[in-house]
C-alpha positions as CSV (number, residue, x, y, z in Angstrom):
1,X,132.5,92.9,104.6
2,X,133.1,90.7,107.5
3,X,129.4,89.4,107.8
4,X,129.9,88.3,104.1
5,X,133.2,86.7,104.3
6,X,131.6,83.4,103.6
7,X,130.6,84.2,99.5
8,X,133.8,85.7,99.1
9,X,135.1,82.5,97.6
10,X,132.2,81.7,95.3
11,X,132.3,85.3,94.6
12,X,135.8,84.9,93.4
13,X,134.7,81.9,91.1
14,X,131.9,84.1,89.8
15,X,134.6,86.8,88.7
16,X,137.0,84.6,87.2
17,X,134.2,82.6,85.1
18,X,132.8,86.2,83.6
19,X,136.7,87.7,83.1
20,X,137.2,84.0,81.1
21,X,133.7,84.3,79.5
22,X,134.1,87.5,78.0
23,X,137.7,87.2,76.8
24,X,136.6,83.8,75.0
25,X,134.3,85.8,73.3
26,X,136.3,88.5,72.0
27,X,138.7,85.2,71.0
28,X,135.8,84.1,69.1
29,X,134.4,87.0,67.2
30,X,138.2,88.3,66.5
31,X,138.9,84.9,65.2
32,X,135.5,84.5,62.6
33,X,136.1,88.0,61.5
34,X,139.7,87.4,60.6
35,X,139.6,84.0,59.4
36,X,136.7,85.3,57.2
37,X,138.8,88.3,56.0
38,X,141.9,85.9,55.8
39,X,140.4,82.9,53.8
40,X,138.6,85.7,51.2
41,X,141.5,87.3,50.7
42,X,143.9,84.1,50.5
43,X,145.5,83.3,47.2
44,X,145.1,80.4,45.0
45,X,141.7,79.8,47.9
46,X,141.0,78.8,51.1
47,X,141.8,75.1,52.4
48,X,139.4,72.9,53.6
49,X,141.5,71.6,56.2
50,X,142.3,75.2,57.3
51,X,138.8,75.7,57.5
52,X,137.3,72.7,59.3
53,X,139.8,73.3,61.7
54,X,138.7,76.7,62.1
55,X,135.4,75.6,62.9
56,X,136.1,72.8,65.3
57,X,138.2,75.7,67.4
58,X,135.3,77.5,67.1
59,X,133.0,74.9,68.4
60,X,135.4,74.2,71.2
61,X,135.2,77.8,72.3
62,X,131.8,78.0,72.3
63,X,131.6,74.8,74.7
64,X,133.6,76.4,76.9
65,X,132.5,79.7,77.1
66,X,128.9,78.4,77.6
67,X,130.4,76.4,80.5
68,X,132.1,79.7,81.8
69,X,128.9,81.8,81.5
70,X,126.7,79.2,83.8
71,X,129.0,79.0,86.0
72,X,129.2,82.9,86.4
73,X,125.4,82.7,86.7
74,X,125.4,79.8,89.1
75,X,128.3,81.0,91.3
76,X,126.7,84.8,91.1
77,X,123.0,83.4,92.2
78,X,125.1,81.8,94.7
79,X,126.7,84.6,96.5
80,X,123.3,87.0,96.0
81,X,121.3,84.5,98.1
82,X,123.8,83.8,100.5
83,X,124.6,87.2,100.4
84,X,120.8,88.3,101.6
85,X,120.6,85.8,104.1
86,X,123.5,86.9,105.9
87,X,123.3,90.5,106.0
88,X,119.2,89.6,107.2
89,X,120.7,87.4,109.8
90,X,123.1,89.9,110.9
91,X,120.9,92.5,111.5
92,X,118.6,90.7,113.5
93,X,121.4,89.1,115.5
94,X,122.1,92.5,116.5
95,X,118.6,94.0,116.9
96,X,117.5,91.1,118.9
97,X,119.6,91.7,121.9
98,X,119.3,95.3,121.6
99,X,115.4,95.6,121.7
100,X,113.2,97.3,122.6
101,X,115.7,100.3,123.6
102,X,117.4,100.0,120.0
103,X,113.9,100.0,118.1
104,X,112.5,103.0,120.5
105,X,110.8,105.8,118.3
106,X,112.0,103.4,115.3
107,X,109.3,104.2,112.2
108,X,107.6,100.5,111.5
109,X,107.5,100.8,107.8
110,X,110.9,102.5,107.4
111,X,112.6,99.4,109.6
112,X,110.7,97.3,107.0
113,X,112.2,98.9,104.2
114,X,115.9,99.0,106.0
115,X,115.5,94.9,106.5
116,X,114.4,94.2,103.1
117,X,114.5,96.8,100.4
118,X,118.2,98.2,101.8
119,X,119.7,95.0,102.2
120,X,118.3,93.9,98.7
121,X,120.6,97.0,97.6
122,X,123.5,95.8,99.6
123,X,123.3,92.0,98.0
124,X,123.6,93.8,94.6
125,X,126.8,95.0,95.3
126,X,128.1,91.8,96.0
127,X,126.4,90.1,93.3
128,X,125.9,92.4,90.5
129,X,129.0,95.4,91.0
130,X,131.8,93.4,92.3
131,X,132.4,91.3,89.2
132,X,131.1,93.8,86.3
133,X,133.4,96.6,87.9
134,X,136.6,93.8,87.9
135,X,135.9,92.3,84.3
136,X,135.3,96.2,82.9
137,X,138.7,96.8,83.6
138,X,140.6,93.3,83.2
139,X,139.0,92.4,79.7
140,X,139.8,95.7,78.0
141,X,143.3,95.2,79.2
142,X,143.7,91.7,77.5
143,X,141.8,93.2,74.5
144,X,144.0,96.2,73.9
145,X,147.3,94.1,74.8
146,X,146.5,91.5,72.0
147,X,145.4,94.8,69.7
148,X,148.9,95.9,70.3
149,X,150.3,92.8,69.5
150,X,148.5,91.9,66.0
151,X,148.4,96.2,65.0
152,X,151.0,97.9,66.7
153,X,151.6,99.1,70.3
154,X,150.0,102.7,69.5
155,X,146.9,100.8,68.3
156,X,146.7,99.2,71.6
157,X,147.9,102.0,73.4
158,X,145.0,104.2,71.9
159,X,142.3,101.8,72.9
160,X,143.7,101.4,76.4
161,X,143.7,105.5,76.5
162,X,140.2,105.2,75.6
163,X,139.1,102.7,78.0
164,X,140.7,104.2,81.1
165,X,139.3,107.7,80.3
166,X,135.4,106.1,79.7
167,X,135.7,104.6,82.9
168,X,137.2,107.6,84.9
169,X,134.5,109.6,83.3
170,X,131.6,107.4,84.3
171,X,133.1,107.2,87.6
172,X,132.8,110.6,88.4
173,X,130.5,112.1,86.1
174,X,127.5,113.2,89.0
175,X,129.3,111.0,91.5
176,X,128.1,113.4,94.2
177,X,124.6,114.0,93.1
178,X,124.3,110.5,92.8
179,X,125.3,110.0,96.4
180,X,123.1,112.3,97.9
181,X,120.6,111.8,95.4
182,X,120.7,108.1,96.4
183,X,120.2,108.6,99.9
184,X,117.5,110.8,99.8
185,X,115.7,108.3,97.2
186,X,116.0,105.4,100.3
187,X,114.5,107.9,102.7
188,X,112.1,108.7,100.4
189,X,111.1,105.3,100.0
190,X,111.4,104.6,103.3
191,X,108.8,107.5,104.1
192,X,106.2,105.6,101.5
193,X,106.8,102.5,103.2
194,X,105.9,103.9,106.9
195,X,102.7,105.6,104.9
196,X,101.3,102.8,103.7
197,X,102.4,100.6,107.2
198,X,100.3,103.6,109.0
199,X,97.7,103.6,106.7
200,X,96.8,99.8,106.0
201,X,97.3,99.0,110.4
202,X,95.3,102.3,110.8
203,X,92.6,101.7,108.3
204,X,89.7,102.0,110.8
205,X,90.6,105.2,112.6
206,X,91.4,106.8,109.2
207,X,88.3,105.9,108.0
208,X,86.4,106.7,111.1
209,X,87.6,110.3,111.2
210,X,87.3,110.7,107.5
211,X,91.0,111.5,106.5
212,X,91.0,109.6,103.6
213,X,91.9,112.5,101.3
214,X,94.6,113.6,103.5
215,X,96.4,110.2,104.1
216,X,96.6,110.2,100.2
217,X,97.5,113.7,99.5
218,X,100.2,112.5,102.3
219,X,101.1,109.5,100.8
220,X,101.4,111.2,97.2
221,X,103.8,114.0,98.6
222,X,105.8,111.1,99.8
223,X,106.2,109.5,96.0
224,X,106.5,112.6,94.7
225,X,109.6,113.2,96.7
226,X,111.1,109.6,94.8
227,X,110.2,110.6,92.0
228,X,112.1,114.1,92.0
229,X,115.2,111.6,93.6
230,X,114.6,108.8,90.5
231,X,114.4,111.9,88.0
232,X,118.2,112.9,89.2
233,X,119.5,109.4,89.2
234,X,117.8,109.1,86.2
235,X,120.0,112.1,84.5
236,X,123.2,110.9,85.4
237,X,122.6,107.5,84.0
238,X,121.5,109.0,81.1
239,X,125.3,110.9,80.8
240,X,127.2,107.7,81.8
241,X,125.4,106.1,78.9
242,X,126.5,109.1,76.2
243,X,129.6,108.6,77.4
244,X,129.8,105.1,77.2
245,X,128.5,105.3,73.8
246,X,130.9,108.0,72.5
247,X,133.4,105.9,74.2
248,X,132.6,102.7,72.2
249,X,132.8,104.7,68.6
250,X,136.4,105.5,69.6
251,X,137.2,102.4,70.8
252,X,136.1,100.8,67.1
253,X,137.3,104.0,65.4
254,X,140.7,104.9,66.7
255,X,142.9,101.3,67.0
256,X,141.6,100.2,63.7
257,X,142.6,103.6,62.1
258,X,146.3,103.0,63.7
259,X,146.4,99.5,62.8
260,X,145.3,100.3,59.1
261,X,148.5,103.3,59.4
262,X,151.0,101.1,60.3
263,X,150.5,98.6,57.7
264,X,148.3,95.6,59.3
265,X,147.0,92.6,57.5
266,X,143.7,93.1,56.4
267,X,142.7,90.1,58.9
268,X,144.5,91.6,61.7
269,X,142.6,95.0,61.0
270,X,139.2,93.4,60.7
271,X,140.0,91.2,63.8
272,X,140.9,94.2,66.0
273,X,137.9,96.1,65.1
274,X,135.8,93.3,66.0
275,X,137.6,92.5,69.3
276,X,137.4,96.6,70.3
277,X,133.6,96.6,69.8
278,X,133.2,93.4,71.5
279,X,135.5,93.8,74.6
280,X,133.4,97.0,75.0
281,X,130.2,95.0,76.0
282,X,131.8,95.0,79.5
283,X,132.3,98.3,79.8
284,X,129.0,99.0,79.2
285,X,128.1,97.4,82.8
286,X,129.7,100.4,83.9
287,X,127.0,102.9,83.2
288,X,124.7,100.5,85.4
289,X,126.8,99.5,88.3
290,X,128.3,103.0,88.8
291,X,125.0,104.3,89.4
292,X,123.7,101.3,91.5
293,X,126.9,101.4,93.6
294,X,126.0,104.6,94.8
295,X,122.3,103.0,95.9
296,X,124.2,100.1,97.0
297,X,126.4,102.4,99.5
298,X,123.3,104.9,100.4
299,X,121.6,101.4,102.0
300,X,124.6,100.2,103.5
301,X,124.9,103.4,105.6
302,X,121.3,103.5,106.5
303,X,121.4,99.3,107.6
304,X,124.7,100.4,109.4
305,X,123.2,103.1,111.5
306,X,120.4,100.7,112.1
307,X,122.3,97.7,113.1
308,X,125.2,99.6,115.2
309,X,122.5,101.9,117.2
310,X,124.4,101.9,120.1
311,X,122.9,99.5,123.3
312,X,120.8,101.1,125.9
313,X,122.4,98.3,128.6
314,X,126.1,97.0,128.5
315,X,126.8,93.4,128.8
316,X,128.1,92.3,132.6
317,X,130.9,89.6,133.2
318,X,128.6,87.3,135.0
319,X,127.3,84.6,132.5
320,X,125.6,82.2,134.5
321,X,122.7,84.5,134.7
322,X,119.1,83.4,137.5
323,X,120.1,80.0,138.9
324,X,117.1,79.9,141.4
325,X,113.8,82.0,141.9
326,X,115.5,85.6,142.5
327,X,114.2,88.4,145.3
328,X,113.8,91.6,143.0
329,X,115.0,95.2,144.6
330,X,114.3,98.4,143.0
331,X,116.5,100.6,145.3
332,X,115.8,104.5,144.9
333,X,115.2,103.8,140.9
334,X,114.7,106.8,138.7
335,X,114.3,106.6,134.7
336,X,113.2,108.8,132.2
337,X,113.2,107.3,128.6
338,X,116.1,108.8,126.5
339,X,114.9,111.1,123.8
340,X,114.1,109.9,120.1
341,X,114.1,110.9,116.9
342,X,110.9,113.8,117.1
343,X,110.6,112.8,120.7
344,X,112.7,115.4,123.3
345,X,113.7,113.9,126.6
346,X,110.8,113.0,128.4
347,X,110.6,114.1,132.6
348,X,111.0,110.5,134.8
349,X,108.5,107.9,134.7
350,X,109.7,106.6,137.9
351,X,111.4,108.8,140.8
352,X,113.6,107.4,143.7
353,X,111.3,104.3,143.8
354,X,112.1,101.5,146.3
355,X,110.3,98.3,146.6
356,X,111.0,94.6,147.1
357,X,109.6,91.7,145.4
358,X,110.4,88.4,147.2
359,X,111.7,85.1,146.2
360,X,108.8,83.1,145.1
361,X,106.1,84.8,145.7
362,X,103.8,86.5,143.2
363,X,104.2,90.5,143.5
364,X,101.0,92.4,141.6
365,X,102.1,96.1,140.5
366,X,98.3,98.0,140.1
367,X,97.8,101.8,139.4
368,X,96.7,103.8,136.5
369,X,97.9,104.0,133.0
370,X,101.3,106.0,132.8
371,X,102.1,105.3,136.6
372,X,105.2,103.6,135.6
373,X,104.3,99.8,136.1
374,X,105.3,98.8,133.1
375,X,108.9,100.6,133.3
376,X,109.6,99.0,136.6
377,X,109.0,95.7,134.9
378,X,111.1,96.5,131.9
379,X,113.8,97.7,134.4
380,X,114.0,94.1,135.8
381,X,114.4,93.0,132.2
382,X,117.1,95.0,131.6
383,X,115.6,96.6,128.4
384,X,116.9,99.8,129.6
385,X,119.1,100.9,132.9
386,X,117.8,103.3,135.7
387,X,119.8,106.8,135.6
388,X,120.0,106.5,139.3
389,X,119.6,104.0,141.8
390,X,120.3,100.0,140.9
391,X,117.9,97.0,140.2
392,X,119.4,93.6,142.3
393,X,118.3,90.3,142.2
394,X,119.6,88.0,145.2
395,X,121.4,90.9,146.2
396,X,123.6,91.3,142.7
397,X,123.6,93.9,141.2
398,X,121.7,93.1,137.6
399,X,124.2,95.3,135.3
400,X,126.8,92.7,136.3
401,X,125.1,89.6,134.7
402,X,125.5,89.3,130.5
403,X,121.8,90.3,129.2
404,X,121.3,87.0,127.3
405,X,122.4,84.8,130.5
406,X,119.7,87.2,132.8
407,X,116.7,86.8,130.6
408,X,117.4,83.0,129.5
409,X,115.5,82.1,132.6
410,X,113.1,84.8,132.3
411,X,109.2,83.8,131.1
412,X,107.7,87.1,129.6
413,X,103.7,87.8,128.7
414,X,102.7,90.9,127.1
415,X,99.5,92.7,127.1
416,X,99.8,92.3,123.2
417,X,102.2,89.6,122.5
418,X,103.5,89.2,118.8
419,X,102.6,86.7,117.5
420,X,104.1,85.4,113.8
421,X,102.4,84.4,111.0
422,X,102.7,80.8,110.7
423,X,101.1,78.2,112.6
424,X,100.2,77.2,116.8
425,X,102.9,74.8,116.8
426,X,105.8,77.2,115.1
427,X,104.3,79.6,117.5
428,X,105.0,78.0,120.6
429,X,108.4,76.4,119.4
430,X,109.6,79.7,119.1
431,X,110.9,79.1,122.7
432,X,111.6,75.4,122.9
433,X,112.5,74.1,119.3
434,X,112.6,71.1,120.3
435,X,109.5,70.7,121.9
436,X,107.3,67.6,121.3
437,X,103.9,68.0,120.3
438,X,102.6,65.9,123.7
439,X,104.8,69.0,125.5
440,X,102.6,71.8,123.3
441,X,99.5,70.2,124.1
442,X,100.3,70.3,127.4
443,X,101.3,73.9,127.5
444,X,98.1,74.6,125.7
445,X,96.1,72.7,128.3
446,X,97.4,74.7,130.9
447,X,96.7,77.8,129.6
448,X,93.0,76.7,128.6
449,X,93.4,77.1,125.2
450,X,93.6,73.6,124.6
451,X,90.3,72.8,123.7
452,X,90.0,76.0,121.2
453,X,92.8,74.8,119.2
454,X,91.0,71.8,118.8
455,X,88.5,73.1,117.4
456,X,90.7,74.9,115.3
457,X,92.4,71.9,113.7
458,X,95.5,71.1,116.0
459,X,98.7,72.6,116.1
460,X,98.9,73.0,112.7
461,X,96.1,75.6,112.3
462,X,97.0,79.0,110.8
463,X,97.5,81.8,113.6
464,X,97.1,84.4,110.4
465,X,98.7,87.7,110.2
466,X,99.1,89.9,112.9
467,X,97.1,86.7,115.0
468,X,94.0,87.6,112.7
469,X,92.1,84.0,113.3
470,X,92.4,84.3,117.0
471,X,90.5,86.4,119.4
472,X,92.6,88.9,122.1
473,X,91.9,86.5,124.6
474,X,92.9,83.7,122.7
475,X,96.2,85.4,121.9
476,X,97.2,86.4,125.1
477,X,96.6,82.4,126.2
478,X,99.1,81.3,123.2
479,X,101.4,83.7,124.8
480,X,101.1,82.5,127.9
481,X,101.2,78.3,127.0
482,X,104.3,79.4,125.0
483,X,105.9,81.1,128.1
484,X,105.1,77.8,129.8
485,X,107.7,75.8,127.7
486,X,110.2,78.3,129.4
487,X,112.0,77.1,132.5
488,X,111.7,79.9,134.0
489,X,113.0,81.5,137.6
490,X,111.0,84.6,137.1
491,X,108.1,85.3,135.3
492,X,106.8,88.7,134.1
493,X,103.2,88.9,133.0
494,X,101.9,92.6,131.9
495,X,98.0,92.6,131.9
496,X,98.3,89.0,130.3
497,X,94.5,88.6,131.7
498,X,92.7,91.6,130.4
499,X,91.1,90.1,127.6
500,X,89.5,87.3,129.6
501,X,86.6,86.8,132.1
502,X,86.8,86.5,135.6
503,X,86.0,82.4,135.3
504,X,88.8,82.0,132.7
505,X,91.1,84.4,134.5
506,X,91.2,82.4,137.4
507,X,91.7,79.3,135.8
508,X,94.9,80.9,134.0
509,X,95.8,82.1,137.1
510,X,95.9,78.7,138.7
511,X,97.8,77.2,135.9
512,X,100.6,79.8,136.3
513,X,101.3,78.9,139.8
514,X,101.1,75.6,138.9
515,X,103.8,75.3,136.3
516,X,106.1,77.7,137.9
517,X,105.4,76.7,141.6
518,X,108.8,78.3,143.1
519,X,109.3,81.1,140.7
520,X,109.2,84.6,141.3
521,X,106.1,86.1,139.7
522,X,105.7,90.0,138.9
523,X,102.5,91.3,137.2
524,X,101.4,94.2,136.1
525,X,97.7,95.4,136.2
526,X,95.4,98.1,135.9
527,X,93.1,96.9,138.7
528,X,93.1,94.4,141.5
529,X,90.7,92.3,143.5
530,X,89.2,95.0,146.3
531,X,90.0,93.1,149.6
532,X,93.0,90.9,150.9
533,X,90.9,87.5,150.6
534,X,90.3,87.9,146.7
535,X,93.9,88.7,146.2
536,X,94.8,85.5,147.7
537,X,92.6,83.8,145.9
538,X,93.8,85.4,142.5
539,X,97.3,83.8,144.0
540,X,98.9,87.4,144.8
541,X,101.1,87.3,147.8
542,X,101.8,91.0,147.7
543,X,100.5,94.3,146.0
544,X,102.3,97.1,145.1
545,X,100.4,100.2,144.5
546,X,102.6,102.1,142.1
547,X,101.3,106.3,141.8
548,X,102.8,109.1,140.0
549,X,106.6,108.2,139.1
550,X,106.9,106.4,142.6
551,X,105.0,103.9,145.3
552,X,102.3,105.2,147.0
553,X,101.7,101.3,149.0
554,X,103.4,97.7,149.4
555,X,102.0,95.1,151.3
556,X,102.3,92.0,152.0
557,X,98.8,89.9,152.1
558,X,98.4,87.8,155.5
559,X,97.5,84.4,155.0
């Protein structure tokens, strides 16, 4: 609720407009029915003056009612779109600082469902549940009060009792079934989204291994689980709709009969019957929102679980971050990845590792896949904290830094960088929103990508979904150009030239040191130049050989 506080004012306006809209609707129907019967039974006949006044009053009421209906719709949609913005922003604000640890083991399809469909369901609570719920209480209460005044206390009390009983039955009929089915339904839809995501992203493997039938069968099973839960929710909705229809019949018959019994005038009886029928329109909404409420609450639980995952690392008190190129030290570090859903706790990836990366130097970590090279860099970025030992930068335990402050002066280039569907410029400006076109071109030229981008049509060239318009090497160089726009004291490179030919890789390496002349550079690579001379030519000052779970060798290269 705290995240959506800005929508409370327009939500209140929407509720008031909805209540006034329905109250005026009851007044219009009651006035029309009562006037028609009253004028028809009047002796010696209706007065044209009275008839004209009634028509004028009804026209005025219609105009006001129309304005109220428009205000309700306008404010309601404003609440809906604003709530979506606030909820999604809150999710990303919580998730980004905690990544990647908070998303370890997360299924991308289910995650997408939580950030889209589930948040859409929460928005329904604000935009389409609160206002109908309140109006379903207030409007019948006012209508029953009017019925009691016109047709007698018993008529008003009977109507009120029918409203209360109907609302309570709708609220509790199938409540537990709806709650469990809604949560299971959203989970099943998350499974469907995950199945589709895996199949689309892995279509080459699915076809290559000939498992299309198995994938389709698995998807059909997931869809069957959705249908089962949909059927349970539909049965609950059917029961509630039946209760509402019975309540409508009772609401019209009972107060009208009691008014006749009390000796009410014909015009009053007609007005009571019509007002009782018209006021029930807001109660009809209960049958839908009482079911959607269970879905909204289930969606809120799933999103809450996602965004309130305990952070893997805690902020320290130091808000300054890195003020210069740091010396990075791993001191007797041991680390094992924590267990995730579907994966038990693993053995330590790094054991009692001790290594030093000198300030302002280029340190390369080389070793086989799975040796722990990337894990060492992840600890330096404070994605996780080691289970034992400590990480220090310039002699300070990095657990003393605020995570955001520490990473502010760190540039990272991954082996498989994430590029958003958009333009070259929009991807570059993620790290430097105020960067000019000239600065973007300078970064692209330094990354040896400028000529390619010019041939593609310039900075507004589309990257495409999952960087479909770029080769692997172009995607890596675009990520490197993005890193060049960061005023970094520490640069982390993970296989950043793996898709480049040797000549181009050498030019790119030279650009890295040219752009970051004083920074500490940490690089992960599977292979390194065979001799010290080649290593120095590649810009490497220190080579660290990482073996199974530890450091096999670390040496500075002589000049």
